[in-house]
C-alpha positions as MATLAB code, in Angstrom:
seq = 'MGEFVHFVIEDLHEKGKLDDTRRVFQILENLLVEADQETRDLIGLGFFETLQNLASHRPQGNKVYEQFFGPMSRKVWSELQKMWAGKSSLMDVIRVEQKNK';
ca = [
      -6.100   54.470  -30.830;
      -8.549   56.073  -28.411;
      -6.107   58.870  -27.630;
      -5.666   59.545  -31.332;
      -9.435   59.790  -31.804;
      -9.628   62.221  -28.870;
      -6.881   64.268  -30.531;
      -8.770   64.390  -33.846;
     -12.027   65.371  -32.137;
     -10.772   67.803  -29.495;
      -7.518   69.225  -30.826;
      -8.267   69.314  -34.529;
     -11.941   69.359  -35.455;
     -13.394   71.164  -32.434;
     -10.661   73.811  -32.641;
     -11.531   74.488  -36.276;
      -8.421   72.894  -37.761;
     -10.402   71.466  -40.644;
      -7.490   71.163  -43.078;
      -5.614   69.052  -40.540;
      -8.753   67.020  -39.849;
      -9.169   66.443  -43.579;
      -5.539   65.306  -43.871;
      -6.012   62.730  -41.107;
      -8.996   61.265  -42.917;
      -7.131   61.268  -46.240;
      -4.294   59.295  -44.665;
      -6.749   56.832  -43.134;
      -8.527   56.477  -46.481;
      -5.224   55.717  -48.216;
      -4.407   53.110  -45.586;
      -7.829   51.501  -45.956;
      -7.251   51.184  -49.700;
      -3.622   50.054  -49.639;
      -3.102   48.191  -46.353;
      -3.480   44.565  -45.381;
      -6.634   43.273  -43.675;
      -5.185   43.547  -40.176;
      -4.459   47.249  -40.668;
      -7.903   47.838  -42.181;
      -9.506   46.149  -39.167;
      -7.445   48.298  -36.807;
      -8.553   51.456  -38.592;
     -12.168   50.334  -38.848;
     -12.658   49.048  -35.337;
      -9.968   51.092  -33.639;
     -10.462   54.500  -35.191;
     -13.910   54.676  -36.785;
     -15.829   52.748  -34.131;
     -14.189   54.823  -31.405;
     -14.976   57.987  -33.367;
     -18.636   56.983  -33.655;
     -18.865   56.324  -29.934;
     -16.926   59.324  -28.633;
     -18.252   61.894  -31.083;
     -21.860   60.807  -30.554;
     -21.610   62.319  -27.066;
     -20.241   65.642  -28.320;
     -22.434   68.680  -29.097;
     -21.984   68.314  -32.882;
     -22.482   64.546  -32.866;
     -20.630   62.067  -35.034;
     -22.200   62.844  -38.408;
     -20.087   66.006  -38.802;
     -17.120   63.786  -39.655;
     -18.813   62.211  -42.682;
     -17.787   65.209  -44.817;
     -14.177   64.026  -44.523;
     -14.781   60.436  -45.657;
     -13.558   58.858  -48.840;
     -15.371   55.841  -50.333;
     -13.675   53.212  -48.135;
     -14.147   55.247  -44.962;
     -17.816   55.702  -45.825;
     -18.164   51.937  -46.319;
     -16.530   51.175  -42.955;
     -18.714   53.801  -41.235;
     -21.859   52.341  -42.784;
     -20.909   48.787  -41.779;
     -20.321   49.913  -38.202;
     -23.683   51.669  -38.108;
     -25.403   48.498  -39.350;
     -23.548   46.407  -36.782;
     -24.684   48.699  -33.942;
     -28.245   49.344  -35.197;
     -30.753   48.545  -32.452;
     -28.040   47.618  -29.969;
     -27.045   49.515  -26.868;
     -23.993   47.622  -25.667;
     -21.061   45.586  -26.875;
     -22.710   42.513  -25.356;
     -25.709   43.068  -27.654;
     -23.362   43.059  -30.653;
     -21.577   39.910  -29.448;
     -24.866   38.070  -28.823;
     -26.080   38.806  -32.344;
     -22.753   37.740  -33.860;
     -22.830   34.465  -31.916;
     -26.432   33.796  -32.985;
     -25.506   34.323  -36.632;
     -22.637   31.794  -36.569;
];
């Protein structure tokens, strides 16, 4: 999934292929709406979390991708932002999740 995110960032969006970028996000949105939970988790954690992390280190940041989101993508993005708020590592996220169990 990481390679696919790199492709979307570097080969589509950063090269100005916005129609292709938009199509990728439309496909992901459709999958989020129609797929089973396992597929939704893969898209959410695999694609969107990787996008947040990788794109945040790019000159344009990760917020530039929000223009391509549908309602479900926006929800996933928001949930990931809440999960990572105030945390700087995956271990921080895991500690909080374990405390909340």
